[in-house]
C-alpha positions in Angstrom: 139.1 -102.4 -89.6 140.7 -105.8 -90.4 143.3 -105.9 -93.0 142.3 -107.0 -96.3 144.6 -109.7 -96.3 141.9 -111.2 -93.8 139.2 -111.1 -95.9 139.4 -108.8 -98.5 135.8 -109.3 -99.8 132.7 -109.3 -97.0 130.7 -112.5 -98.0 133.1 -114.2 -99.9 135.3 -116.3 -98.5 138.6 -117.9 -100.5 139.0 -114.5 -102.4 142.4 -114.0 -104.6 143.8 -110.4 -104.7 145.7 -110.0 -108.0 147.4 -106.7 -108.6 148.0 -106.8 -112.6 150.1 -104.0 -115.1 151.3 -104.5 -118.4 147.8 -106.1 -119.7 144.3 -105.0 -120.0 141.4 -105.6 -117.5 139.3 -107.1 -120.4 142.1 -109.4 -121.0 142.8 -110.3 -117.6 139.0 -110.7 -117.1 138.6 -113.4 -120.1 141.4 -115.3 -119.1 139.7 -115.7 -115.5 136.6 -116.7 -117.3 138.6 -119.3 -119.2 139.7 -120.9 -116.5 136.9 -120.9 -114.8 137.4 -118.3 -111.9 134.7 -115.8 -111.4 136.0 -112.0 -110.9 134.0 -110.3 -108.1 135.7 -107.0 -108.0 138.2 -105.1 -109.7 139.9 -101.3 -109.6 142.5 -99.3 -112.3 145.1 -97.5 -110.8 147.6 -94.9 -113.0 150.3 -98.0 -112.7 148.4 -100.9 -111.0 145.2 -102.1 -111.6 143.5 -105.0 -109.2 141.0 -108.0 -109.6 139.8 -109.9 -106.9 138.1 -113.5 -107.8 137.2 -116.6 -106.4 140.0 -119.1 -105.5 138.4 -121.9 -106.4 136.3 -123.0 -110.3 132.7 -123.0 -110.6 133.1 -126.4 -111.8 132.4 -129.1 -109.2 135.5 -130.9 -107.9 138.1 -128.2 -109.4 139.8 -127.3 -106.3 143.4 -126.3 -108.2 144.7 -122.7 -107.7 144.6 -120.8 -111.1 147.3 -121.2 -113.3 148.8 -117.7 -113.2 151.6 -118.2 -115.4 148.8 -118.8 -118.3 147.2 -116.0 -117.4 150.3 -113.6 -117.7 150.9 -113.0 -121.2 154.6 -111.2 -122.4 155.0 -108.0 -120.7 152.4 -108.7 -118.2 152.9 -108.9 -114.4 150.9 -110.4 -111.8 151.3 -110.1 -108.1 149.0 -112.7 -106.4 147.7 -113.0 -102.8 145.7 -116.2 -102.0 144.2 -115.0 -98.7 142.8 -118.4 -97.6 144.5 -121.2 -99.1 142.3 -123.7 -97.0 140.3 -122.2 -94.3 139.6 -125.3 -93.0 143.1 -126.2 -92.1 144.0 -123.0 -90.8 146.6 -122.2 -93.4 147.9 -118.9 -93.8 148.2 -116.9 -96.8 150.5 -117.1 -100.0 151.9 -114.9 -102.7 153.4 -115.0 -105.9 155.0 -112.9 -108.4 154.5 -113.7 -112.2 155.9 -111.8 -115.3 155.6 -112.8 -118.6 154.2 -116.3 -118.0 156.9 -117.3 -115.4 156.7 -117.9 -112.0 159.4 -115.4 -110.7 159.0 -115.8 -106.6 156.5 -117.2 -104.4 156.2 -118.2 -101.0 153.8 -119.1 -97.9 152.9 -116.4 -95.2 153.9 -119.7 -93.0 157.3 -119.8 -94.1 158.5 -116.7 -96.0 162.2 -117.8 -95.6 161.0 -120.9 -97.9 161.0 -119.3 -101.4 160.4 -120.5 -104.6 160.5 -119.6 -109.0 163.5 -117.9 -111.2 164.3 -115.6 -108.8 163.6 -116.6 -105.3 165.2 -113.8 -103.4 163.8 -111.3 -105.2 162.5 -109.6 -101.9 164.9 -110.9 -99.3 166.1 -106.9 -98.6 162.5 -106.0 -97.9 161.4 -108.9 -95.9 164.9 -109.0 -93.7 164.6 -105.2 -93.0 161.0 -105.9 -91.8 162.6 -108.7 -89.7 160.1 -111.7 -91.4 163.3 -113.5 -92.4 166.8 -113.6 -91.3 168.9 -113.1 -87.9 166.5 -110.7 -86.5 163.4 -112.4 -87.6 160.6 -111.5 -85.1 157.8 -114.4 -86.3 155.9 -114.5 -83.1 153.9 -111.1 -83.7 150.4 -111.0 -84.3 150.5 -108.6 -87.4 153.1 -110.6 -89.4 150.6 -111.4 -92.7 150.1 -107.8 -92.6 154.0 -106.9 -92.5 154.2 -109.2 -95.3 151.7 -107.8 -97.4 153.2 -104.0 -96.4 156.8 -105.4 -97.5 155.5 -106.8 -100.5 153.4 -103.9 -101.2 156.3 -101.6 -100.7 159.1 -103.4 -102.9 156.2 -103.6 -105.9 154.8 -99.7 -105.3 151.2 -101.2 -105.1 148.4 -99.1 -104.7 146.7 -99.2 -101.4 143.9 -101.4 -101.1 141.3 -100.3 -99.2 138.2 -102.9 -98.7 135.1 -101.5 -96.7 
């Protein structure tokens, strides 16, 4: 089975996967629609919910990423995976964590050692333990993207996401 980071929904390219808590599914859906992103699938767990949506806007010419800071209200948290940021250019996925409308940490899977946000080192120990950054880093493996998802999921205690 292909890991969900390589295509979370069959027949839908450029799908973002957003884990959320501290906000309602309806509220997140309404805010996504307000920024012209079509929700495609969702699930609600005991702690985190998940929403998958089209990366790009339905509006012609709007190729910007959704402004997740605007979508993440006070008390809310979003763990965002952009699974196919640019298929044509073969860029890898990216990750961002937003809390209370602020970008806390973010990085591209291609460069996990280059992180940005208010707390760029939030996941430092987990990424180091997974040998994704630091002196023991092993970035020549074929499963780097899955290892990054595993480290992020472990840190935030995200629910297992099975897509078939």
